[in-house]
N, C-alpha and C positions, 0 to 999 in steps of 0.2 A: 028618305028620313035620315036626318043627320044625327050622328052619335054625339054624345056630350064631349066637350073638349078634354075634360079630365080623364075620361076613358081612353081617348085617342093617345094622350100623352103617356098613360100607363102602358098601353100596348107598344108604343114606340120604344119605351125604356126597356121593356122585356126583350124585344127583338135585338136591340143594341147589346144588351147584356149577354144574350145567348150567342151572338155573333163573336163578341170579344172572347168569351169563354171557350168557344169552339176553336178560335184561332190560337189561343194560348195552349189548349190541349194538344193541337196538332204540332205546334212548335216543340212542346215537351217530348212528344213521342218521337219526333224526327231527331231531336238532339240527344235523346237517351242512348247510351252506348249499346245497350242490349238490342236495340232495334237494328243497329248496323251489324249485329251478329258477332260482337266481340267474344262472347262466351262460345258461340258456335265455331269460332276460328281457333279455339284452343285445340292443341294436338295432345292426345293422351299418349304418354310414353310408358310402356311396360318395362319395368326395370327390376333386375334381380342381382343377387350376389352369391358368392361361394368362397368362404374363408378357407385358405389352404395352410396358413402358417401364422403363428403369433409368437414372437420371441423378443429377446433383448429387453426384458422388462427392467426398467431403471427407475427406482423410487426416488433416488437423489435428484435426478434431472427431470423427473415427472414426465416420463415418456415410455413408449413401447413401439415395436415395429410390427406392422401388419401387412401380410401379403394375401391378395384375394383376386378372384375373377369378378368382373362387373360387366353386365350386358344390358343393352337397351334396344327396344323395338319401337319404331316411330315412323311417321310419314313425312314430316317436314324436314327436308334436307338441310335447311339453314341452321338447324340445331347444332350440327357438327360436334357431336359428343366425343369424337376422337381427339379434339383439341380444346374442348370447353367443359371438361369435367372438373368440378370444384369440390375439394374436401375441406370444409371450413375448419374442422378441428384437427387438422394435420399440421405438424411442424414443418415437414418437408415432404415432397412428392417426387419420386423418380419418374422419368418419362416412361409411360406404359408401353407394353407391347400391344399393338392395335390390329384387330382383324375385322374387316368390313365386308359385308355381304348383304343380300336382300332375301326376304322370305315373305310369301303371302302379300306381295305388293307393299311391303314395309322395309325400311332400312334396318339393318341388324348390325350393331356395333358390339364387339366383344373386346374387353380390355383386361390385360393382366397387370395388376397394379401392386406397387410396394410403397407404403407410407410410413413415415415416423410420426406417430400420433402423440399429441399432448394429452396428459391425463392428470387431474387433481386427485392423487391417491388418498384414500381414507386410511389413516394409520392409527386411529384411536384405539382399535382393538388388536393391533399388530402384536404377534403374528397370527392371530385368529381372525384376521380381517377378510371381508368379502368385498370385492370390487365390482362396480357396475360400469361397464364400458359401452360406448356407442360410436358407431361409424356413420358419418353424415355425408350425403352426396347431393350436390346441386349442379345446375347448369349456370355457368358464370355470365351468360349473356341474356337469357330470356327469363322474365319473371312469370308469375302464375296467371297473367292475363293471356299468355301464349302457350304455356307448357304446364301440363298436369301429370304428375307421376302416379302410376298404379303399380303396386308391388306384385312381383311375380312370386307367388307362394308355393308353386309346384316344387316338389322334391326337397332335399335337405339344403341347408345353408352353410354347413360346416363339414369339412373333410372328416370322416369318422376316424381316420388314422392320425388326426392332429393330436400331438402330445406336447404339453407345456410342463417343463420341469418344475415340480413342486406345486402345480396348480391343476385344476380341472375346470373346463368350461361348461356352464349350465345356462338354462333358460334363454336360449337363443330365439329371437323373434324379430320380424321386420315390420315396418309400418311407414306410412307417409305422413308428413306434417307440413306446416307453413313456417318459413323463417321470415321474421319481420325485421326490417332495417329502417331506422328512422332517419333516412337520408334519401335524396333523389339521385345520388351519384353524379351530380352535375347536370342532370337532364332538366333543362329550363321549361320543358313542355308540361311537366307535372305541376299540379296546383300546390302541392305541399310536399315537404321532404319525407316521403314515406314510400317504401317498396316492400313487396311480398314475393318470395321465391318458394316454389315447391321444393320439398326436401325429402329424400329417401333415407331412412334410418335403419340401421341394424343394431339391435340391443343384445347384449350378452353379459353374463356374470362370470367372474372368476372366483373360485373358492380354493383356499390354500390347504394343502396337506400340512398341517401346522405343527404337529407334535415333535417331529424331528428337528425342525428349525427352532422350536421353543427350547428344547434341551440344549441345542448348540449355543444360543445366545444368552440363556439365563443360567447355564451351569456354572459359569464363572462367578455370577452374583451369589448363588447358593453356597458355593465353596467358600467365598469370602465371608458369608454369614457364619458358616460352621467353624471357620478359623477363629473368629471372634468368640463364638459360643463355647468352644472347648476350653477357653480360659477358666471356666468354672471348675475344671478338674485340677487346676494348678493350685498348689498350696499358697496361702497368702504371704508366706515368707519370701516367695519368689515374685516380688511385685513387678520387677522389670520384664520378666518373661510374660506375665499375664497381660500387662498393658501393651507390650510389644505385639502380641497376637491380636488384641482388640483393635489397635490403631492400624495394624497391617491389613486386617480384614476390611476396615472402613475404606482405606485407600484402594484396595483391590476392587471393592464394589463401585467406587467412583470411577475408576479406570474402565470397568466393564460398561458403565453407563455411557461414557464418552465414545467407546468403540461402537456401540449400537447406534447412537445418535448420528454418527458419521455416515451411516448408510441409509438414513431416513430423511425425508424432506422436512424443512422447517415447518413447525406448526405452533399455534398459540394455545391449542387445547392441551389438557392434561391427559396423556395417553396411558395405556396399560403399562408400557415400558416405564414411563415416569412414575406411575403409582407403585409398581413392584419395587423399583429401586428406592423410591422415597420411603416405603415401608421398611426396606432393609436398612437404610440409613438410620431411621428412627430406632429400630430395634438394636442395632449395633451401639447407638448412643445409650440406650437403656442398659445394655450389658456393661458398658463402661461406668455408667452412673451407679448401678447396683454393686459393682466391684468396689467403687470408691466408698460407698456407704458401709458395705460389709467389712472392708479393710479398716475403716475408722473404728468400728466396734471391736475388731480383732486387736488393734493396737491398744485399746482401752481395757483389754482383757475381758470384754463382755462376750464370751464365747457362745453363750446361749442365743443372744440376739444376732450374732454373726452367723451362726448356723441356720437360724430361722430365715434370715434375709437371703442367704445364699441358696437355701433349698427352695424357697418360694420362687425366687427369680429363675432358678434353673428350670422349674416346671412351667411356670406361667409364660415365660418369654417364648419358649419353643412351641408351646401349645397354641398361644394366640397368634404367633407368627405364621404357623401352618394354616390356621383357620382363616386369617385374613388373605393369605395367598390363594387358598382354594376358592374363597368367595369372589375375589377379583377375577380369577381365571375363568370360573364358571360364568360370571357376568359377561365377560368378553365373548366366550364361546356362544352363548345364547343371545347375545346382542341385547342386553337389558337396557342399554342407553346410559350407563353410568359414566362412560368415558366420552 
């Protein structure tokens, strides 16, 4: 018994469709990178570090020197960490001391390294600043399709005897991440200019012992203010002496500002140093202005108005100057985000 022609055509169409779909599916599975075991070919590298020294902190040149031990455990000998360790955020890297051995059927490379690290210092709250630093390690030849870092979290990461003059190191932690580069580095086999490299990171904070440094750098500014302020005690008949102290105090404050700026990196933000000096400049100008006004009344024989302006200025200027300074300093210490 013959089937209808339309039914036969429908059956033939289904068979053809299933055949083509199966062929396409097999092609996709064959061509997919995971089928060839690209992920399974990745070698897991156990990596750890131990910081032994941090010194030569240089704010002006935006750098510091770091010495540390670095070790890797891995199976793929081609990684060659003895010669292919990359520190992306280092200015310069001395040739490390290299120790090579094997353990548990894995390659073991131990490096003693010294790097001059680049750092964008945060000086908004200087000298009550807290700095967040990071050390980054990569393999210069193999991306994360071949190499994956796993952080060695056993033990400590910093020498307990490490001492940094004027600072203390806190919140040390390690982690792994992925560094993305929007370039193929000249590799024409890549379909698009994009590369990913596994990265080992050591994060740590530096907190400054600030009060001693604060007194050193701002003592000159406060002395300059007091030089101008004591002009209130000078009789208005001695005009030259009074204005000489006020202008001398202003120039001393300006000089102190330039000395501090010479040791700090350039910044476009208004820092605590800028704010305290600007406040001092304003108040020294107010002292000069109040002296001019009170002297005018004195010369006109209006002694009552002269005494009132002189007395009010004497009290309000010192009181508000202290209040503003305390407010700005407390804001910097507690990082209120004003600067």
